[in-house]
N, C-alpha and C positions, 0 to 999 in steps of 0.2 A: 163962813162955807169959803170950801177950795175954788180955785180957779175951775176945777174941772166938774163941780157941782153943774153947772148950766149946762156943758156939752152932753153929760150924763142924762141930764133931765129931756133935753132936745132927742136924744136918741132912743130913750125910753117912749116917748109922745110920738115919733116917729114910727117906732115897730111898733106901738099900740095901734096906730090908724093903719101900718099896713096887714096887720092881722085883719082888723075888719073887714077890709076892703076884701080881703082873702075870701073870708067867711063868705062874706056877701056874693063874691062872683060864684064861690063853689055854690053856693044854694040856690044860684041863677042858671049852672049846669054848666059852666064855663070850662072846659076842657083845659084849656091853658093854665088856669088858676090848679088845676088837678095834677096837670103836670108840675108844677111848680112845686107842689107838696110831694110829690113823690120822688123826686131829682133830691129835695131838701132833706128827706127826713131816710129814704128805703134802706142806702147803705147802714146807716143806724138800728132801724129796726132789725132787720137780721141778725145783727152782732148780738143786740140784747133778746133777741128770739132764742139766738142758742146758747144762750148762756142759762135757758128752760129745757131746751130737748136736746135731743142724742145726738142731731146730725146737722149739718150743713144746709143739705137738701130741705129737710123737716123745718128749720130756721126760715129758710125762705118761700114753704110752704103757709108757712104762720104770719109772715110779714104780708103775703101777698090776700091772705084771709083778712088781716088785718085793714087792708086800703078797700075791701069789700065791705067791712063795716063800716066802714068809716063816709061811704058811701051813701048806703043804706040809712046811715043814720046822722049827717048833715043836717040836716033839717030841725031835726030835736036839738041842735048844738047850740046851747045860751049864752055863752059865753062866760059863765062863770068860773071857768079856768082856759086856760090857754088850750090854743089848737094844739100845741106839745103837749101838754100836760093827756090832755081829751086821746089823743093819736096814743101814747104809749100804755093809755087806760086799758084802751082797747086790744092793744097788745098781748100787754101780762094776761087779760083775761083768758085769752086766744091762746095765748103759750101755754097758760095753767091748764087751759082745758084740753089740748091736746097731749100735753104731758102724763094729766091724771086721767085720760079717757078710759083707763082699763083698771083703775083704783080708787081710792078716797080723794076726792080733791080738797086741798086744805088751802086756806085762805092764806096770803103772802104774808102777813102778818102773823099768824100762829106759828107759819112756817120760820119767822125770823125770832121769833117768842123762844121758838121751841133749840133753837141752835145758840141764843144767846145763854138762856137756862144751861142747854148740856153741856156748851162747849169747854171745857176744863184745862181747855191747853195754857200753859202759865206764858205770862209776856211779860219778859223782863221789861220794866217800867221804866230804869234808868236809862235806857236806850233811845227814850223817847221824850220830846217836849211836850209838855203839860195843854192840856186841853183848852185851857186860857190862855194859851202863847197869842200874841197881839198879832205874829206874822205867820207862822207855820204850826200851829195846833196839831199834836201826835204826831209829829214828823220825825226821823231819826237825830235824836241830838247830836249822837257821833254816828259819821257813815263807815257803815260795815266795813270788814276787811277788806284790803286790795279798792276798794270805790274811790277812797280818799287819793290815792297814789295810782293813775295809770288805769286807771279803771274804767274810765268814763268811754275809750274806743273798744273795749270788749263788750259791754253793755248797749252798746249801739250795734254788734256785729248778730249775724242773722242767727248765729245758736243762742247766743242771749234771749233772745225775744220768743224763739222757742221753749227755752226755761219757760220764760214769764208767760207764754199760752199756756204750758203744761202745767204748771203750778196756776193758774186761773181755774182752768178746766177739771184741777183737782180739788177744788174746794167743794164746801158745803153747797146746796143752793142760791141760799138768800147772800150769804157772803158773794157766790161767784156773780149774780145781778148785779146787786151795789156797788162791785169795783166795776162791774162793765160799764155801769151808766155815768159814774165818778169820773171813774182816771182813764176809760177808755173811750167815752163816746162825752164825756165835756159836764154834765150834768150838773147841775147845781146842786148842794144839799138840801136846799126846797123843793126844787123841783122832784131830786129823787124820793121824797118822804110823800110830796102830792100823789107822785105816779103812784106809789107802793103802797099809800096808806098807810104809814109805819111811822114812829115819832121821830122827831130830830135825834134823840138819845138812842134811839133804837138804831138808826141807820149809824151814828157815828161809830156803835160799840162795832158792828157787821162791819164797817169801811175800816176801823183797825184792826181787827183780826185778818180779815184777808191780807190785807198789806204787809201785816207782818209775816202773814204763811207766805208773800209771793217774794218777798222781800229775802227770808229767809232759804230759801229755793235756789236763788239768785245769785245769793251770799255763798253757799256752798257749792254750787258750780264756779263762783270765780275763785274760790278757795284752791280748787281742784287745777285749776289753769297752770 
């Protein structure tokens, strides 16, 4: 057992205790508990909602609707998932409903399967580390051209960020949602699977394809500089 394990266990126990107390406070109508939850998750909710809907304004409305749903449903929350997972499930349901209001609603799992089966874009597998790599699964084995030599400053520039944002916006919906949750919001793969109700394998494929397209767009931008 490593020396870090007891510390991690203590952190997990503290986090679980904090969550139980937060849920109890919410069920008791504690406004400060609700304000804590909003402060912690609202910006992220808006960004994830934006991966589903067509504008920032609509994403904000979806996030607000999520909070209404959370307040109305907190008494039925039984703790079988984390508050975070429960909250983002409400969000994804609201976002899908909003997006598909005027057309047939499709579950995210079906949307993901459709993209995985129908995406024939070739991936240059030699550029990537294997999925079972102990530290960097499916990351670049060799950095794209110009990244390894002086590319860091440009990668941090506002113009490069715009390239990344446009590339993410252009992704198919399931890929856009997964990469937003994993690489922008910092969700674990387990949390993404729980929220979106997809398999680990599908999550991994969607993320890999999304990262490939975004990196290709950034690489093209850097080559042109």
